[in-house]
C-alpha positions in Angstrom: 84.6 72.7 184.7 81.9 72.9 182.2 80.9 71.0 179.1 83.0 73.1 177.1 86.1 71.6 179.0 85.2 68.2 177.7 84.3 68.9 174.1 85.2 66.2 171.8 85.8 63.7 174.7 83.8 60.5 174.6 82.9 59.7 178.0 81.2 56.2 178.1 79.9 56.5 181.5 78.3 59.7 183.0 80.3 61.3 185.6 79.5 60.8 189.3 80.4 61.6 192.7 80.1 60.3 196.1 77.7 62.8 196.9 75.4 61.7 194.1 76.1 58.1 194.7 75.2 58.3 198.5 73.5 61.5 199.0 75.9 62.5 201.6 78.7 65.1 202.0 81.7 63.4 202.8 85.1 65.2 204.3 88.1 64.8 202.2 90.3 64.0 205.0 88.0 61.1 206.5 88.0 59.5 202.9 91.7 59.9 202.5 92.5 58.5 206.0 90.0 55.5 205.3 91.8 54.7 202.1 95.3 54.9 203.4 94.1 52.5 206.2 92.6 50.3 203.7 95.8 50.4 201.4 98.1 49.6 204.3 95.8 46.5 205.2 96.4 45.3 201.6 100.3 46.2 201.8 100.4 44.0 205.2 98.5 41.3 203.5 100.8 41.5 200.6 104.0 41.5 202.8 102.7 38.5 204.7 101.3 36.1 201.9 103.1 37.4 198.9 101.6 38.2 195.6 99.9 34.7 195.4 98.0 35.5 198.5 96.8 38.8 197.4 95.6 37.5 193.9 93.7 34.5 195.7 92.0 37.2 197.8 91.4 39.2 194.4 90.0 36.3 192.7 87.1 35.9 195.4 85.7 39.4 193.9 87.1 39.7 190.6 84.2 41.0 188.3 85.6 39.6 185.1 85.8 35.9 186.1 84.0 34.2 183.2 83.6 37.0 180.9 84.3 37.8 177.1 86.7 41.0 176.9 88.4 43.1 174.5 91.5 44.8 175.3 92.8 47.8 173.4 96.5 48.3 173.4 97.8 51.2 171.5 97.3 50.1 168.1 96.4 46.5 168.8 93.1 44.7 170.0 92.9 41.4 171.5 89.5 39.6 172.2 88.8 36.6 174.4 88.0 34.9 177.7 89.5 36.6 180.7 91.3 33.8 182.5 92.4 35.9 185.6 95.7 37.4 186.6 99.3 36.1 186.7 101.5 36.4 189.6 103.0 39.3 188.1 99.8 41.0 188.0 99.3 40.8 184.3 95.9 40.1 182.9 95.4 36.6 181.3 93.3 36.7 178.1 92.7 33.3 176.1 91.7 34.3 172.5 89.3 32.3 170.2 92.2 30.2 168.9 93.1 29.2 172.5 96.4 31.2 172.5 97.2 32.5 175.7 98.2 36.3 176.1 99.5 38.4 179.1 98.5 41.9 179.0 100.4 44.3 180.9 98.5 47.5 179.8 95.4 48.3 178.0 91.8 49.5 178.1 89.5 46.6 178.9 86.0 46.1 177.9 83.5 43.5 179.2 81.7 42.2 176.2 79.6 39.8 178.2 79.6 36.2 179.4 82.2 34.0 177.8 80.8 31.3 175.6 
């Protein structure tokens, strides 16, 4: 690929690779095997504890906790405080009027700490 392949596309973050991040060359088969092993572990925990258990685990490392976010959904935009994930997996957002929204899909942007 060249720069011409991305003409007119706004890449908000610079592209990177595992080699650029770690300075190592990785074997694709090894990376895939490790990823599959991790996914099997998540599947096992989901099967054993259900979605509530998986969400509790997620909450311990959720980088959006306590953040103000903007979610773009097609033609609509929501802004407010990120309030975690529902058991359905939907993102929960509380807007400035105190209304709670369940967001199934959209582009999310972290705006900074919630007030």
